[in-house]
C-alpha positions as CSV (number, residue, x, y, z in Angstrom):
1,M,-4.5,22.8,-15.9
2,T,-6.6,20.6,-13.7
3,V,-6.1,19.7,-10.0
4,I,-7.1,16.2,-9.1
5,A,-7.2,14.6,-5.6
6,V,-7.1,10.8,-5.3
7,I,-8.2,9.3,-1.9
8,D,-7.2,5.7,-1.2
9,L,-9.2,4.3,1.7
10,G,-7.2,1.3,2.7
11,S,-7.5,-1.3,5.4
12,N,-4.7,0.2,7.6
13,S,-4.4,3.8,6.4
14,V,-6.2,6.4,4.4
15,R,-4.1,8.5,2.0
16,M,-4.7,11.4,-0.4
17,T,-2.5,12.7,-3.1
18,V,-3.3,16.1,-4.7
19,S,-1.8,16.7,-8.1
20,R,-2.2,19.0,-11.1
21,Y,-1.9,18.0,-14.6
22,H,-1.6,19.8,-18.0
23,A,-2.9,19.2,-21.5
24,N,0.4,17.7,-22.6
25,G,0.1,14.9,-20.0
26,S,2.7,16.4,-17.6
27,Y,1.8,16.5,-13.9
28,D,3.3,17.4,-10.5
29,V,2.3,16.5,-7.0
30,L,1.1,19.4,-4.8
31,A,0.6,17.5,-1.5
32,R,0.3,14.1,0.1
33,F,-1.6,13.3,3.2
34,Q,-1.8,10.1,5.3
35,E,-3.7,9.0,8.4
36,M,-3.3,5.6,10.1
37,V,-6.9,4.6,10.8
38,R,-6.7,0.7,11.0
39,L,-10.2,0.4,9.4
40,S,-10.0,-3.4,9.2
41,A,-9.2,-3.8,12.9
42,G,-11.4,-6.3,14.6
43,M,-13.5,-7.2,11.6
44,G,-13.3,-10.9,12.5
45,K,-14.7,-13.8,10.6
46,E,-18.0,-11.9,10.2
47,K,-16.2,-9.1,8.3
48,V,-17.9,-6.3,10.2
49,L,-16.3,-2.8,10.2
50,Q,-16.2,-1.8,13.9
51,P,-17.7,1.5,15.1
52,E,-14.4,2.9,16.5
53,A,-12.6,2.1,13.3
54,I,-15.3,3.7,11.2
55,K,-15.2,6.8,13.5
56,R,-11.4,7.1,13.2
57,T,-11.7,6.9,9.4
58,L,-14.4,9.5,9.1
59,V,-12.4,11.9,11.3
60,A,-9.4,11.5,9.0
61,L,-11.6,12.1,6.0
62,E,-12.9,15.3,7.5
63,K,-9.3,16.5,7.7
64,F,-8.8,15.7,4.1
65,K,-12.0,17.5,3.2
66,L,-10.8,20.6,5.0
67,A,-7.4,20.4,3.3
68,L,-9.1,20.4,-0.1
69,E,-10.7,23.8,0.6
70,A,-7.3,25.3,-0.2
71,Y,-7.7,24.5,-3.9
72,N,-9.8,26.1,-6.6
73,Q,-13.0,24.2,-6.4
74,D,-13.9,25.0,-10.1
75,K,-10.8,23.2,-11.3
76,L,-10.7,20.5,-8.6
77,S,-11.7,16.9,-9.3
78,V,-11.9,14.5,-6.4
79,H,-11.9,10.7,-6.6
80,A,-12.1,8.2,-3.8
81,V,-11.6,4.5,-3.9
82,A,-11.7,1.8,-1.2
83,T,-9.9,-1.5,-1.1
84,A,-10.1,-4.7,0.9
85,A,-11.6,-3.7,4.2
86,V,-14.6,-2.0,2.6
87,R,-14.7,-4.6,-0.2
88,Q,-15.0,-7.5,2.3
89,A,-17.3,-5.7,4.8
90,S,-20.7,-7.2,5.5
91,N,-21.8,-3.7,6.6
92,Q,-20.4,-2.1,3.5
93,K,-23.7,-0.4,2.6
94,E,-23.8,1.4,5.9
95,F,-20.2,2.6,5.6
96,L,-20.7,3.8,2.0
97,S,-23.7,5.9,3.3
98,A,-21.6,7.3,6.1
99,F,-18.8,8.2,3.7
100,K,-21.2,10.1,1.3
101,K,-22.7,12.0,4.3
102,T,-19.2,13.0,5.4
103,M,-17.6,13.8,2.0
104,G,-20.6,14.7,-0.2
105,F,-19.8,12.2,-2.9
106,N,-19.7,8.5,-3.5
107,L,-16.9,6.1,-2.6
108,R,-15.9,3.6,-5.3
109,V,-15.2,0.1,-4.0
110,L,-12.5,-1.5,-6.1
111,T,-12.4,-5.2,-6.9
112,G,-9.2,-7.0,-6.1
113,E,-8.4,-7.2,-9.9
114,E,-8.9,-3.4,-10.3
115,E,-6.6,-2.8,-7.3
116,A,-3.9,-4.9,-8.9
117,H,-4.4,-3.2,-12.2
118,Y,-3.9,0.3,-10.8
119,D,-0.8,-0.9,-8.9
120,Y,0.6,-2.2,-12.2
121,V,-0.2,1.1,-14.0
122,G,1.5,3.1,-11.2
123,V,4.6,1.0,-11.3
124,V,5.0,0.5,-15.1
125,N,4.8,4.3,-15.7
126,T,7.5,5.1,-13.1
127,F,10.0,2.3,-13.4
128,P,12.0,1.2,-16.6
129,I,11.0,-2.4,-16.0
130,H,10.3,-5.2,-18.5
131,D,10.0,-8.3,-16.4
132,A,9.2,-8.3,-12.7
133,L,6.8,-9.5,-10.1
134,I,4.8,-6.8,-8.2
135,L,3.6,-7.2,-4.7
136,D,1.4,-4.7,-2.9
137,T,0.8,-5.7,0.7
138,G,-2.1,-3.8,2.3
139,G,-3.9,-4.2,5.6
140,A,-6.4,-6.8,4.5
141,S,-5.2,-8.0,1.1
142,S,-2.2,-8.5,-1.1
143,E,-2.1,-8.0,-4.8
144,I,0.4,-9.8,-7.0
145,V,1.1,-8.9,-10.7
146,L,3.4,-10.7,-13.1
147,V,4.9,-8.4,-15.7
148,R,6.5,-9.6,-18.8
149,D,7.8,-7.2,-21.5
150,K,6.1,-4.3,-19.6
151,K,2.7,-6.0,-19.9
152,A,0.6,-7.4,-17.0
153,I,0.0,-11.0,-18.0
154,H,-1.3,-12.4,-14.7
155,A,-2.7,-10.8,-11.5
156,V,-4.4,-11.9,-8.3
157,S,-5.7,-10.4,-5.1
158,L,-5.3,-12.5,-2.0
159,P,-7.4,-11.8,1.2
160,V,-4.3,-11.5,3.5
161,G,-2.5,-8.4,4.6
162,A,-0.7,-6.9,7.6
163,V,-3.7,-6.4,9.8
164,N,-5.6,-9.6,9.3
165,I,-2.5,-11.8,9.2
166,S,-1.5,-10.3,12.6
167,E,-4.9,-10.6,14.1
168,C,-5.6,-14.2,12.8
169,Y,-2.2,-15.7,13.6
170,L,0.3,-13.7,15.6
171,E,0.6,-12.4,19.2
172,R,0.7,-8.7,19.6
173,D,3.8,-8.5,21.8
174,I,6.3,-11.4,21.5
175,V,5.6,-13.5,18.4
176,S,6.0,-17.2,19.1
177,A,7.6,-19.7,16.7
178,R,4.4,-21.7,16.7
179,A,2.2,-18.7,15.6
180,L,4.7,-17.6,13.0
181,F,4.9,-21.1,11.6
182,Q,1.1,-21.3,11.3
183,A,1.0,-18.0,9.4
184,I,3.8,-19.2,7.1
185,I,1.9,-22.4,6.3
186,G,-1.3,-20.4,5.6
187,L,0.6,-18.1,3.1
188,R,2.4,-21.0,1.4
189,Q,-1.0,-22.7,0.8
190,L,-2.3,-19.5,-0.9
191,F,0.8,-19.1,-3.0
192,G,0.6,-22.8,-4.0
193,D,-2.8,-22.2,-5.4
194,I,-1.5,-19.6,-7.9
195,A,-0.8,-21.8,-10.9
196,W,1.2,-19.1,-12.8
197,L,3.5,-18.1,-9.9
198,H,6.2,-20.5,-11.1
199,E,6.6,-18.3,-14.1
200,A,8.0,-15.6,-11.8
201,M,11.0,-17.6,-10.7
202,N,14.2,-15.4,-10.2
203,L,12.4,-12.2,-11.3
204,P,13.0,-9.0,-9.2
205,L,10.3,-8.2,-6.8
206,I,8.8,-4.7,-6.8
207,A,7.3,-4.0,-3.4
208,L,4.5,-1.6,-2.6
209,G,2.6,-0.8,0.6
210,G,3.5,0.7,3.9
211,S,4.7,-2.5,5.5
212,N,7.0,-3.3,2.7
213,R,8.4,0.2,2.4
214,T,9.3,0.0,6.1
215,L,12.2,-2.3,5.1
216,A,13.6,0.4,3.0
217,K,13.2,3.0,5.7
218,I,14.9,0.8,8.3
219,S,17.7,0.2,5.8
220,R,18.2,3.9,5.1
221,K,18.5,4.6,8.8
222,K,21.0,1.8,9.3
223,E,23.1,2.9,6.4
224,K,22.7,6.7,7.2
225,I,21.6,7.5,3.6
226,Q,18.4,9.5,4.2
227,D,19.0,11.6,1.0
228,M,18.1,8.5,-1.1
229,A,14.5,8.2,-2.2
230,I,12.4,5.2,-1.2
231,H,11.2,4.9,-4.8
232,G,13.8,2.8,-6.6
233,Y,15.6,1.8,-3.4
234,H,16.6,-1.8,-3.5
235,L,17.7,-4.6,-1.1
236,T,19.1,-8.1,-1.6
237,M,17.3,-11.1,-0.1
238,S,20.1,-11.2,2.5
239,D,19.5,-7.6,3.5
240,V,15.8,-8.3,3.9
241,A,16.4,-11.4,6.0
242,T,18.8,-9.5,8.3
243,I,16.3,-6.8,8.9
244,Y,13.4,-9.2,9.4
245,Q,15.4,-11.2,11.9
246,E,16.1,-8.0,13.9
247,I,12.3,-7.3,13.9
248,L,11.5,-10.8,15.0
249,G,13.9,-10.7,17.9
250,K,12.1,-7.8,19.6
251,N,8.9,-7.5,21.6
252,L,6.3,-4.8,20.8
253,E,8.1,-2.0,22.6
254,G,11.4,-3.0,21.1
255,R,9.9,-3.0,17.6
256,K,8.5,0.5,18.1
257,K,12.0,1.8,18.9
258,I,13.6,0.5,15.7
259,P,14.7,3.5,13.6
260,G,12.7,3.8,10.5
261,L,9.7,1.7,11.8
262,A,6.7,3.8,12.5
263,K,5.3,3.2,16.0
264,E,1.8,2.7,14.6
265,R,3.1,-0.4,12.7
266,G,4.9,-2.1,15.6
267,D,2.1,-4.5,16.2
268,I,1.5,-5.5,12.6
269,I,5.0,-5.3,11.0
270,V,5.9,-9.0,11.6
271,G,2.7,-10.1,9.8
272,G,2.9,-7.3,7.3
273,L,6.3,-8.4,6.0
274,L,5.5,-12.1,5.8
275,P,3.9,-12.0,2.2
276,L,7.1,-10.4,0.9
277,I,9.4,-12.8,2.8
278,E,7.5,-15.8,1.6
279,L,7.2,-14.6,-2.0
280,L,10.9,-14.0,-2.1
281,L,11.6,-17.5,-0.9
282,Y,8.9,-19.0,-3.2
283,T,10.2,-17.4,-6.3
284,E,13.9,-17.5,-5.3
285,S,14.1,-13.8,-6.1
286,R,17.4,-12.1,-5.2
287,Q,16.3,-8.5,-5.2
288,V,13.5,-6.2,-3.9
289,I,12.9,-2.8,-5.5
290,F,10.7,-0.5,-3.5
291,S,8.0,1.7,-5.1
292,Q,6.2,4.7,-3.8
293,S,4.0,4.7,-6.9
294,G,1.0,2.4,-6.7
295,L,-2.8,2.5,-6.7
296,R,-3.2,6.3,-6.3
297,E,-0.7,7.0,-9.0
298,G,-2.1,4.4,-11.3
299,F,-5.5,5.9,-11.0
300,L,-4.1,9.4,-11.6
301,F,-2.2,8.2,-14.7
302,E,-5.3,6.7,-16.2
303,Q,-7.3,9.9,-15.6
304,I,-4.5,12.0,-17.2
305,T,-4.4,9.8,-20.3
306,L,-8.2,9.6,-20.5
307,N,-8.6,13.4,-20.2
308,T,-5.6,14.6,-22.3
309,G,-5.1,11.8,-24.8
310,H,-1.4,11.8,-23.9
311,D,0.9,9.4,-22.1
312,V,2.0,10.5,-18.7
313,V,5.1,12.8,-18.5
314,S,7.4,12.6,-15.4
315,P,6.4,15.0,-12.7
316,E,8.3,18.0,-11.3
317,P,9.5,17.6,-7.6
318,A,6.7,17.7,-5.1
319,A,6.0,21.1,-3.7
320,M,4.8,19.8,-0.3
321,T,4.6,16.4,1.4
322,V,2.5,15.7,4.5
323,D,3.0,12.1,5.6
324,T,2.1,11.4,9.2
325,E,3.9,8.1,9.2
326,D,7.2,9.6,8.1
327,V,6.8,12.6,10.4
328,S,6.5,10.2,13.3
329,Q,9.9,8.7,12.7
């Protein structure tokens, strides 16, 4: 039995999943942690990680480090990966140094293609899918993967996400039609440059990322079905449009009061959902399926296969979940 912790240092939040796995490839999740740090806030065109954002992130990492002391250090393996904010940062070297000083080990910066790959591995091992389009919307990037016959045949990482779409295009409080239109045009131009995207027409869309999962959380609150898991929850295009219209019709304070929408996402949820909305329209997809399995799980699954030589076996129920976003609901 080995305990493995995977830290995902994203552009909007930093998350850690602690799991244990066995020689036969089976595993179970021991704990999940999340802190909203908004690392990519204020990076601007120069792509500079800001001092306050770095400070917030390092404080969150200190909490994770403290939490890891509860596990047998001799059998604990810790891996940390970073995505778009650190990947794009002009002061990346300085941040990596600060991370190592705080945590005592190196942070691995993923390429966009690697991030998309781990998303795919996380999804394909937890969903009985054969043909689908995967979208992972983060804080500063979005990964799109086309799956055919359970194989990833195309993948791309776009430099747009909930935080930078919101900062570049949209007002913080009441979002104007002009600003929203400019953001839509920008996204459509990016999608238009993906030559293979037409191959995804009418396929179900599997949505990852905190902004996208917010749709499922809002829907569960509306329908009073909290006992249904987010993983595997699905909505029609009409359902998505109805929820998005409700979000658009409110100012910042109004959005923060929507049941199921974490207050910390109130200022970026309009921009954060735009890639999903536009991708649904672009591909004429009729269904969204939400996944809680993505980058961290994909990384874990590869480690399990690498170290045991076995395919991943479905986990036992999680013993404990600590998710600051869900707790704040």
